[in-house]
C-alpha positions as CSV (number, residue, x, y, z in Angstrom):
1,M,-8.8,30.2,3.7
2,T,-8.1,26.4,4.1
3,R,-4.5,25.6,3.3
4,S,-3.9,23.2,0.4
5,W,-0.8,21.5,-1.0
6,T,0.2,19.5,-4.0
7,L,1.4,15.9,-3.8
8,G,2.4,13.1,-6.1
9,I,0.9,9.6,-5.8
10,L,2.7,6.6,-7.2
11,D,1.7,3.0,-7.8
12,I,5.0,1.3,-8.6
13,G,4.3,-2.2,-10.0
14,S,6.2,-4.8,-11.9
15,S,4.4,-4.1,-15.2
16,K,3.4,-0.4,-15.0
17,I,3.9,2.8,-13.0
18,G,0.8,4.8,-12.3
19,A,1.2,8.4,-11.2
20,L,-1.1,11.2,-10.0
21,V,-0.6,14.8,-9.2
22,V,-3.3,15.9,-6.7
23,E,-4.3,19.0,-4.6
24,V,-5.1,18.0,-1.0
25,R,-7.1,20.1,1.4
26,P,-8.1,18.9,4.9
27,G,-11.7,17.8,5.0
28,W,-12.1,17.8,1.3
29,P,-11.6,15.0,-1.3
30,A,-8.3,15.4,-3.1
31,R,-8.5,17.0,-6.6
32,V,-6.7,15.1,-9.4
33,L,-4.7,17.7,-11.4
34,G,-3.0,15.2,-13.7
35,F,-2.2,11.5,-14.2
36,G,0.2,9.4,-16.1
37,V,1.1,5.8,-16.8
38,A,4.4,4.3,-18.0
39,P,5.7,0.8,-18.5
40,S,7.7,-0.4,-15.5
41,Q,11.3,-1.6,-15.8
42,G,13.7,-2.6,-13.1
43,L,11.3,-4.0,-10.6
44,Q,10.5,-7.8,-10.2
45,K,8.1,-9.0,-7.5
46,G,8.4,-5.7,-5.7
47,V,12.2,-5.9,-5.5
48,V,14.4,-3.3,-7.3
49,V,16.7,-5.1,-9.7
50,D,17.8,-2.2,-11.9
51,M,17.8,1.2,-10.2
52,P,18.5,3.4,-13.3
53,A,15.7,1.6,-15.2
54,L,13.2,2.0,-12.5
55,T,14.2,5.6,-12.0
56,R,13.5,6.3,-15.7
57,S,10.1,4.6,-15.4
58,V,9.1,6.7,-12.4
59,T,10.3,9.8,-14.2
60,R,8.3,9.1,-17.3
61,A,5.0,8.5,-15.4
62,M,5.4,11.5,-13.1
63,Q,6.4,13.8,-16.0
64,R,3.2,12.8,-17.9
65,A,1.1,13.6,-14.8
66,L,2.9,16.9,-14.2
67,R,2.5,17.9,-17.9
68,M,-1.2,17.3,-17.6
69,A,-1.4,19.3,-14.4
70,R,0.6,22.1,-16.1
71,L,3.2,22.1,-13.4
72,K,6.9,22.4,-13.8
73,P,9.0,19.4,-12.6
74,A,10.2,20.0,-9.1
75,R,11.0,18.0,-5.9
76,L,7.4,17.3,-5.5
77,P,6.6,15.3,-2.2
78,V,5.2,11.9,-3.1
79,W,3.6,8.9,-1.4
80,A,4.1,5.5,-3.0
81,N,3.1,1.9,-2.5
82,V,5.4,-0.9,-1.5
83,A,4.8,-4.6,-2.2
84,V,7.8,-6.8,-1.4
85,A,7.9,-10.3,0.1
86,P,8.3,-11.5,2.6
87,I,6.7,-9.1,5.1
88,K,6.2,-9.8,8.8
89,A,2.7,-8.9,10.1
90,F,1.4,-9.7,13.6
91,N,-0.8,-8.3,16.4
92,N,0.6,-7.2,19.7
93,T,-0.8,-5.6,22.9
94,G,0.5,-3.1,25.4
95,A,-0.9,-2.1,28.8
96,V,-0.5,1.0,30.9
97,G,-2.0,2.4,34.1
98,V,-4.5,5.3,33.7
99,T,-2.8,8.3,35.3
100,Q,-5.8,10.5,36.4
101,G,-8.6,7.9,36.7
102,V,-10.1,9.1,33.4
103,V,-8.5,8.0,30.1
104,D,-7.1,10.9,28.0
105,E,-5.3,10.8,24.7
106,E,-1.9,10.7,26.4
107,D,-2.9,7.4,28.0
108,V,-4.0,6.0,24.6
109,L,-0.7,7.1,23.1
110,R,1.3,5.5,25.9
111,A,-0.6,2.2,25.5
112,E,0.0,2.2,21.7
113,E,3.7,2.9,22.2
114,A,3.9,0.0,24.6
115,A,2.2,-2.3,22.1
116,Q,4.7,-1.4,19.4
117,A,7.8,-1.8,21.6
118,V,8.9,-5.1,20.0
119,P,12.4,-6.1,18.9
120,L,12.9,-6.1,15.1
121,E,15.3,-8.0,13.0
122,H,18.2,-5.8,11.8
123,N,16.8,-5.7,8.2
124,Q,13.2,-5.1,9.1
125,L,11.5,-1.7,9.0
126,L,8.3,-0.9,10.9
127,L,6.0,0.4,8.1
128,H,2.6,0.5,9.7
129,V,1.1,0.5,13.2
130,I,-2.7,0.0,12.9
131,R,-5.1,0.3,15.8
132,R,-7.0,-2.9,16.4
133,G,-8.9,-2.1,19.6
134,Y,-8.8,-1.4,23.3
135,R,-9.6,-3.0,26.7
136,L,-10.3,-0.9,29.7
137,D,-10.2,-2.9,33.0
138,D,-10.6,-6.1,30.9
139,K,-13.6,-4.7,29.0
140,E,-13.5,-4.2,25.3
141,V,-14.2,-0.6,24.2
142,K,-14.1,1.1,20.8
143,W,-12.6,4.3,22.0
144,P,-11.6,4.8,25.6
145,V,-11.0,8.5,25.9
146,G,-13.2,10.1,28.6
147,M,-14.0,6.8,30.3
148,Y,-13.2,6.0,33.9
149,G,-10.8,3.1,34.5
150,Y,-7.5,1.9,35.9
151,R,-5.8,-0.2,33.3
152,L,-5.8,0.5,29.6
153,E,-4.7,-2.1,27.0
154,A,-4.2,-1.4,23.3
155,E,-4.0,-3.9,20.5
156,V,-2.2,-2.9,17.3
157,H,-1.4,-4.7,14.0
158,L,2.3,-4.2,13.1
159,I,3.7,-4.6,9.6
160,T,7.4,-4.7,8.9
161,V,9.1,-5.0,5.5
162,P,12.7,-5.6,4.4
163,K,14.5,-2.3,5.1
164,T,17.0,-2.5,2.2
165,E,14.2,-3.0,-0.4
166,V,12.3,0.1,0.9
167,Y,15.6,2.1,0.9
168,N,16.3,1.1,-2.7
169,L,12.8,2.0,-3.8
170,Q,13.1,5.4,-2.1
171,Q,16.4,6.0,-3.7
172,C,14.9,5.4,-7.2
173,I,12.1,7.9,-6.5
174,E,14.6,10.5,-5.2
175,D,16.9,10.0,-8.1
176,A,13.9,10.8,-10.3
177,G,13.7,14.2,-8.7
178,F,11.0,13.8,-6.0
179,T,10.9,13.7,-2.2
180,V,9.4,10.6,-0.5
181,E,6.8,11.4,2.2
182,G,6.0,7.8,3.0
183,F,5.0,4.4,1.8
184,V,1.8,2.4,2.0
185,L,1.6,-1.4,1.8
186,S,-0.2,-2.3,-1.5
187,G,-2.7,-4.7,0.2
188,L,-3.8,-2.0,2.6
189,A,-4.1,0.5,-0.2
190,A,-6.3,-1.9,-2.1
191,G,-8.5,-2.4,0.9
192,E,-8.8,1.3,1.4
193,A,-10.1,1.7,-2.2
194,V,-12.6,-1.1,-2.6
195,L,-14.0,-2.2,0.7
196,S,-17.2,-0.9,2.3
197,E,-17.6,-0.3,6.0
198,G,-20.1,-3.1,6.1
199,E,-17.7,-5.6,4.6
200,R,-15.0,-4.6,7.1
201,E,-17.3,-5.0,10.0
202,M,-18.7,-8.3,8.8
203,G,-15.3,-9.8,7.9
204,V,-13.7,-9.8,4.5
205,V,-10.4,-10.5,2.7
206,V,-9.1,-8.3,-0.2
207,C,-6.8,-10.0,-2.7
208,D,-4.9,-7.7,-5.1
209,I,-3.4,-9.9,-7.9
210,G,-1.0,-7.7,-9.7
211,A,1.9,-8.5,-12.1
212,G,4.6,-9.3,-9.5
213,T,2.8,-10.0,-6.2
214,T,-0.5,-11.0,-4.8
215,D,-1.3,-8.7,-1.8
216,V,-3.7,-10.0,0.8
217,A,-5.4,-8.1,3.7
218,V,-7.9,-9.7,6.1
219,Y,-10.4,-7.4,7.9
220,V,-12.5,-8.4,10.9
221,D,-14.6,-6.1,13.2
222,G,-13.8,-3.1,11.0
223,E,-10.0,-3.3,11.2
224,V,-7.2,-5.2,9.4
225,C,-6.0,-8.2,11.4
226,H,-3.7,-10.0,9.0
227,T,-1.7,-9.0,5.9
228,D,0.6,-10.9,3.5
229,V,2.5,-10.5,0.2
230,I,2.6,-13.6,-2.0
231,P,5.4,-13.5,-4.6
232,V,3.2,-15.3,-7.3
233,A,1.0,-13.3,-9.6
234,G,0.3,-12.3,-13.2
235,Y,4.0,-12.4,-14.2
236,N,4.0,-16.1,-13.4
237,L,0.9,-16.7,-15.6
238,T,2.7,-15.0,-18.6
239,R,5.9,-16.9,-17.9
240,D,4.1,-20.2,-17.9
241,L,2.6,-19.5,-21.3
242,S,6.0,-18.4,-22.6
243,V,7.8,-21.5,-21.4
244,V,5.1,-24.1,-22.3
245,L,4.3,-22.7,-25.7
246,S,8.0,-21.6,-26.5
247,I,7.0,-18.1,-27.4
248,P,8.5,-14.7,-26.5
249,F,7.3,-13.2,-23.3
250,H,5.6,-10.2,-24.9
251,E,3.6,-12.5,-27.2
252,A,2.6,-14.6,-24.2
253,E,1.4,-11.5,-22.4
254,S,-0.7,-10.6,-25.5
255,L,-2.0,-14.2,-25.6
256,K,-3.1,-14.0,-21.9
257,R,-4.7,-10.6,-22.3
258,D,-6.6,-11.3,-25.5
259,H,-7.4,-15.0,-25.4
260,G,-6.9,-16.0,-21.7
261,F,-9.5,-17.6,-19.4
262,A,-9.1,-18.7,-15.8
263,S,-10.5,-22.2,-16.5
264,P,-11.3,-24.4,-19.5
265,N,-14.8,-24.7,-18.2
266,V,-15.6,-21.0,-19.0
267,V,-14.1,-20.9,-22.5
268,P,-17.0,-20.4,-25.0
269,R,-17.5,-23.4,-27.4
270,D,-17.3,-21.1,-30.4
271,A,-14.1,-19.4,-29.3
272,D,-11.8,-18.7,-32.2
273,W,-8.5,-20.7,-32.6
274,V,-5.3,-18.8,-31.9
275,T,-2.4,-18.7,-34.4
276,F,1.1,-18.0,-33.2
277,R,4.7,-18.8,-34.2
278,P,6.8,-20.6,-31.5
279,F,10.6,-20.5,-31.4
280,G,12.2,-22.7,-33.9
281,E,9.0,-23.3,-35.9
282,G,8.9,-22.4,-39.6
283,D,5.1,-22.5,-39.9
284,P,2.5,-20.9,-37.6
285,V,0.8,-23.1,-35.0
286,R,-2.9,-23.1,-34.2
287,L,-4.1,-23.5,-30.6
288,H,-7.6,-23.5,-29.0
289,P,-8.1,-21.1,-26.0
290,R,-9.0,-24.1,-23.9
291,H,-5.4,-25.2,-24.0
292,V,-4.3,-21.7,-23.0
293,A,-6.8,-21.8,-20.1
294,E,-5.4,-25.2,-18.9
295,I,-2.0,-23.6,-18.6
296,L,-3.3,-20.6,-16.7
297,E,-5.6,-22.6,-14.4
298,A,-2.7,-24.6,-12.9
299,R,-0.9,-21.4,-11.8
300,L,-4.1,-19.7,-10.6
301,R,-4.9,-22.7,-8.4
302,Q,-1.4,-22.2,-6.8
303,I,-2.2,-18.6,-6.1
304,F,-5.6,-19.4,-4.5
305,H,-3.9,-22.2,-2.5
306,R,-1.5,-19.6,-1.1
307,V,-4.4,-17.3,-0.3
308,Q,-6.1,-20.2,1.5
309,E,-2.9,-20.8,3.5
310,T,-2.8,-17.1,4.4
311,L,-6.4,-17.3,5.7
312,K,-5.6,-20.3,7.9
313,T,-2.5,-18.5,9.3
314,S,-4.7,-15.5,10.2
315,G,-7.0,-17.7,12.3
316,K,-10.0,-16.0,10.7
317,A,-10.8,-18.3,7.8
318,D,-14.2,-19.1,9.3
319,A,-15.0,-15.4,10.2
320,L,-15.3,-13.9,6.8
321,P,-19.0,-14.0,5.8
322,A,-18.4,-11.0,3.4
323,G,-16.1,-13.3,1.4
324,L,-13.3,-12.3,-1.0
325,V,-12.8,-9.1,-2.9
326,L,-10.6,-9.6,-6.0
327,T,-8.8,-6.7,-7.7
328,G,-5.6,-6.0,-9.6
329,G,-4.8,-6.4,-13.3
330,T,-5.2,-10.2,-13.2
331,A,-8.8,-9.7,-12.0
332,R,-9.7,-8.9,-15.6
333,L,-9.2,-12.6,-16.6
334,P,-12.6,-14.0,-17.6
335,G,-13.8,-16.7,-15.2
336,L,-11.5,-15.8,-12.3
337,R,-14.5,-15.0,-10.0
338,Q,-16.1,-18.4,-10.6
339,M,-12.8,-20.2,-10.1
340,A,-12.1,-18.4,-6.8
341,M,-15.6,-19.1,-5.5
342,E,-15.2,-22.9,-6.3
343,Y,-11.7,-23.1,-4.8
344,L,-12.2,-21.0,-1.6
345,K,-15.9,-21.8,-0.9
346,M,-16.9,-18.2,-0.2
347,P,-18.6,-15.3,-1.9
348,V,-16.4,-13.4,-4.4
349,R,-16.7,-10.1,-6.2
350,I,-14.4,-8.3,-8.6
351,A,-13.7,-4.7,-7.6
352,R,-12.3,-1.7,-9.4
353,P,-12.0,2.1,-8.6
354,E,-15.6,3.3,-8.4
355,G,-17.8,5.7,-6.6
356,R,-15.3,8.6,-6.6
357,A,-16.1,11.9,-8.4
358,H,-13.7,13.1,-11.0
359,W,-11.6,10.0,-11.0
360,P,-10.0,9.7,-14.5
361,Q,-12.0,7.4,-16.7
362,Q,-8.8,6.0,-18.2
363,M,-7.9,4.7,-14.7
364,G,-11.2,2.8,-14.1
365,G,-9.7,-0.7,-14.4
366,P,-8.9,-3.0,-11.4
367,E,-5.2,-2.5,-12.1
368,F,-5.5,1.0,-10.8
369,T,-7.0,0.1,-7.5
370,T,-3.8,0.5,-5.5
371,L,-3.2,4.0,-7.0
372,L,-6.6,5.1,-5.7
373,G,-6.0,3.4,-2.4
374,V,-2.7,5.2,-1.8
375,L,-4.5,8.5,-2.5
376,Q,-7.3,7.7,0.0
377,F,-4.8,6.7,2.6
378,V,-3.1,10.1,2.3
379,E,-6.5,11.8,2.4
380,A,-7.2,10.1,5.7
381,Y,-4.3,11.9,7.3
382,A,-4.8,15.3,5.5
383,G,-6.5,16.8,8.6
384,E,-4.2,15.3,11.2
385,Q,-1.9,17.5,13.2
386,T,0.9,15.0,12.6
387,A,1.0,12.8,9.5
388,P,2.6,9.4,9.6
389,A,6.3,9.4,9.6
390,P,8.2,8.6,6.4
391,A,9.0,4.9,6.1
392,V,12.8,5.5,6.0
393,E,14.4,6.5,9.3
394,A,15.9,10.0,9.6
395,T,19.7,10.4,9.7
396,W,21.3,11.9,12.8
397,G,21.7,15.2,11.0
398,Q,18.0,15.3,10.2
399,R,17.1,14.5,13.8
400,L,19.4,17.3,15.0
401,L,17.8,19.8,12.6
402,T,14.4,18.7,13.8
403,F,15.5,19.2,17.4
404,L,16.8,22.7,16.7
405,R,13.6,23.6,14.9
406,G,11.7,22.5,18.0
407,L,13.7,25.0,20.1
408,L,12.8,28.0,18.0
409,P,9.3,28.5,19.5
410,L,10.8,28.2,23.0
411,M,13.5,30.8,22.2
412,W,10.8,33.1,20.8
413,F,8.8,33.1,24.0
414,A,11.8,33.1,26.3
415,W,13.7,35.9,24.5
416,P,12.2,38.8,26.6
417,T,13.3,37.0,29.8
418,I,16.8,36.3,28.4
419,T,17.3,39.9,27.3
420,A,16.0,41.2,30.7
421,F,18.4,38.9,32.6
422,G,21.3,40.0,30.4
423,S,20.6,43.7,31.1
424,R,20.5,43.0,34.8
425,F,23.6,40.9,34.6
426,F,25.7,43.6,32.9
427,S,24.2,46.4,35.1
428,M,25.6,44.5,38.1
429,G,29.1,44.6,36.7
430,G,29.1,41.2,35.0
431,G,30.9,40.7,31.7
432,V,33.0,38.5,29.6
433,L,36.2,37.5,31.2
């Protein structure tokens, strides 16, 4: 019978925490046993600012998912997203000689290890090493194993994140009573959930505009080649409305959600006027949605300008015929697609979690794209002999325990030889002095 195990999946955002409890089996789609959503507190732009508050938010979301799954709270292993700026992402290459004249998996592993042997700043943690491609004797190949050659070169995409921020996030999850298996960058998770193979091969950029950050991932020739986290997103839109109109933040959020448009040009002519009560005003004030859209448009233009700068930095701005894929909670804003097309001069589509059997209907909005992406990232490793290492480095005690565990199989096979040698030693008169 195929072994299965239960995991927790977390999407930790600045406005909400999404949680799944799933059953994973190698070679099969994960089965969702339960899901839960809770408001997020203690996280701003991907940075932990209040650990007890974020711990309580994670606890609420996971407890709701566990209750639906009819499981008792335990130290469930979980995978979570991470979206903190600034990240450092770059491509690097490493080359090795082919030992036997024919490339084997050991040669590939050595080349990849050489490509990731780069110095890191003291507060940077290597989160992802993504295969980009290979060159065998200066010839590009998709997969070199089994091919004849002398020199193998591997190109990888390396992503590093601020170490302390990841440690703080891990501590919150562990304080909630769970064990962290690993982290996935939000932009990669979004790409995993909404991009087709054709789009990846053709050249595409996915843009996940959440509450705290805008996560960008550029794909060319089937693989990611550039990633970025922009610390401007839906929170800034709400903040602008709150400041300009002098209204409480929660009212500004409702105004954006119920009456917001990405541009005045897409506001219907017969749109109803909005009534609200600003700070210090005795009487309610009436406002047309066009004025709300003018406030939102200015910040959205800033976001798309930052996305445009990211594309220029990637060097692939002219190699993206599949265009831009928008997702995240802010993608619900009417007129956002048209505005992105006009500003970036490329095809744009809005994406949400689709095409997956038994996905909860309540989680069908674009704000749950990252949650599905983290799940699919985990599924991709379900059949591997070795899963990706946890993002946080092991302590010396954990490394010692791992080393001792590794000796156990050797001791098992060597025990007959050891006992036989001992018997001969004592039969020859040897003993303890």
